[in-house]
Steps between C-alpha positions, in 0.01 A plus 500: 500500500687587179868597536706675234869584527671782313881533476763739375840336450697806391601815687247609764448127553163431663223253569123559527234250595124547467300257714124527539520863391773600748840630389829388651800672338862572589823606335811283539710809582335517843679174589820534297568861607607578143290784360307393187656155561721550198653175373877484502515499121266657248259245365540268798168361626426534868230293677309690771553203729427658839221726374334195341541292810348773713199540267422126523547486877292814560216360290529162674537299181753264342652526149268221376198713602583768243275484194694723265842666483574794271813711450594799287726415206816702447685294237667756266531262204303645207409166336132412493325201650766277654642752747201480738531125522874515563472763770210315667710184523796690640290674766293189584820311576580752775174429687384202711341243271133563581546872427727460199252272329231772517722788389387710203629830367332825391661814365683730741284803408176306529599398853583864572168636380290234677670581831313830472184428295377207707533709819352821357138405529426638150310299243658663193843660503788588274827351616843655443831333588834678455836375622853428381396178333274200534434174316603416147250611239564209269343517151189694597667839516846431356826426683555673832346521842203669663582863576170694485183293490137614493201282589123503484394315815174327583405231752479239219784608273838672473560675168845632412438810288828690492860390492779756500735410219876536476673773303724433199836677522815499293804300607834411337358192327172656393163573665400286792218492752574651841251402765487824689277543802377789714619305804854487372478864387412621851762280668764590240462871564463449876847346513636821347320712762531306829843407644566135594364397839146633456220327315513671157134507395342598832767756574469664158124527541556679830776725368291605200283715728797734553583544129389713205356262236551764229880519530559168333143425391549564126809276491333211685191523277721443201586157641137386518257541207127455537314371194154400387299234680688534826836426344818590693846490337812541714828583328774243556664451750283704737232236525746221577707401803799693362597771749859553374433675166550873576190719507619845389341793686643846553834388360517222762504127439257336745561132581443272798872517571524878542161574657651616829690770310182667376362785715190398690283784364577387143428140594166621638426679170571187300291291739208740457526482121512122498208471740292733281579323173446157665155608624401651166595178325293277728203733479530495121456123494231502769285741298530275195392207717198692622394559137541128424312368804259782588545381859459744787759326717872456436691225685874574501779259592863411425816653639420843359183509711724540806550860388249673724541843333413340169194340657381836626527637143326194356207537736451861389592497131452153344135543407376226737260571785676258735860381539575180690867423558576142595585463871833345403576627146858373503600149391407336830144590416506262203472214749170650618380555145595145400310356795194711416513382139470139612240584765266700280561416136597132535290382795216749451498625861353837600739790525626577847367815672672833429770535764582811700826355627760250379577326834530157339822380665624348827450626852813634674520239772580577863750745636831363628499447877807718552434871490777680310739727684370859522131399485238374741177314428143604565317167439132406473370847412209354309272769362712757685787453252354734239445776757854462634661509154278793394628694801861423402439611143331818620823577686690456170656167591586253223345158544547160335159341441462124448141382493330198345567340168785625282418717200550362152671739264754781515313740733464484876127532558495512877607148598881534482537879518695778658255772608542865593313829545440659160525859620868602498747494211772425758340158552541423133865604517561286811339197332700543184812499717385193691421310180814634320295642215566805287371820665263575209307171542143557628288288734142389455194575710248240613165672547157393621311447173205717597731795563720462192335764281512756785880490481570394139349587163420130433405210721835319480550127461475218755830353371697828498548490124427857385574858598244765573534873545496616863240772557684829539305602805616181675856457373670685788342258748641193327842618395670166564290329228470786250753474222679797340241517220204500743406135450491191717467124429178446694394172660128508582416281801151345492285412799590131479879549496643282774839664523459875530136591543473508881832681537406768247170558677680542834753737343220705341317529831822609671639745243225582249710343224340194335829389343848373584832478324536136393819351360633147465665328793835395358864589486651659192528256212303220675139383460219595734554284807283199581535390865481644846858395561616692192296800613677513834846486340404770249346725764821488704722561198286787373465642853125528487323652799262205534390175340145361512457128426160346568386656830854552636686827486881513521589848621844662483617585851527871416128517407241563778221247541222625272231367733608757762487798263194721497286488189545799277243666280559647159 
């Protein structure tokens, strides 16, 4: 029974274990309560102690039973050769001896791309990884770090074909290399668009739907130049972490410090321009990669692959027949990719089946014995739970939903979710208030996979990683999940999904709608919750109408018992 462990020691700290073809994976933030599990100081290494412990316990093995341990390297030192050995020793010292002795490193971007490719089911694929920065490039590509990397991927080899190179810019002491990245570019501009307190990148993507991309489009395009062979050059400092240098637009100086002073409609226009240029740049490189590989499938990962609007554009315009976005494209996913590298390429094991869900984490445990004030319990509903919750949702109640193993990754896929009727825009507004989000932020639909194309122009994504256009003839019936630009980030729910499938079927039979509004079960600024106990506390604080955990329903006292209500037809 081979066992391979994958680890990420940096932000989005995580552990993943593959044992006998089964995946166990969890992010440390779900225990620490610190979103992205950011270390206290940049560059500080963080061991995913509790996530690692859970993986071993869930698989029923001890550290000495692990055959291989792999982690993604992030050492920024540009020297060649010795840096891998130094980092390996530093990381190995943080682990229990049996695990530290096995530890090996692979590049950050390779771990990213394998977290998608080895789950995609495709024999041959092009791989594209784009983020703020990855491993040192050493002497192979010159000093610097991975920023944009293209791969030709096969079951027996991983070929790196494209490496985005840094620009050379003038500075007071002469020309120097500036290692710009599209990830930094998007975040840099987002901090000039989104006031503090909201997640910059996700909020800018949402706000862009309300803007005119032409207003500032020409100016933003001057900052990013597209060249031959997929080359992208970003003028300094716009591709760096610098958000204090003024960006001059309309006679105004835009910085992260004065963002709240800019009118929202102008911030929306700048967001739209940045989103458009960002997407054009990624598509430019993807098309070059298609020419190099002649693959029909593109696997996309890295932090930039969290941009679901970009992913919708890539699926349509990149020249590939199929787009597969890694289930967890952010840095936590490198733990999964690292584990798969050891599993498949080192130990020669067969690839795991293509997943339709990412429920790889811990169960929620049991509900606390004490029922919180203002609620009463309906226990032991068994198979009747889905019918009762569907009736509540049909009455436009908002329900916390905690079922089965925790999702791995940044999206709630129906195991730690807040669910609602998708039909009324007022529900979206109420939820944004509950979750203390900006009013322009949209919510995602989870739809029965066989009905997806009846409601959306494309079939969606099982991991909620891309947007699709809502069919105009249906949009008025799903106003709570239709964004201002007529799109939605669609999660397709397959027949074997253990979290949402039965509930969606009950809701469809009751209302005629094969979809629900699905958003993450968390408080503002905190990770998706892990346990039943946390769910109860959050349900009370957020004033949800009900909470379903296992086969028990906690119902707010002001809500009638759904079992007593008459079934309604569409």
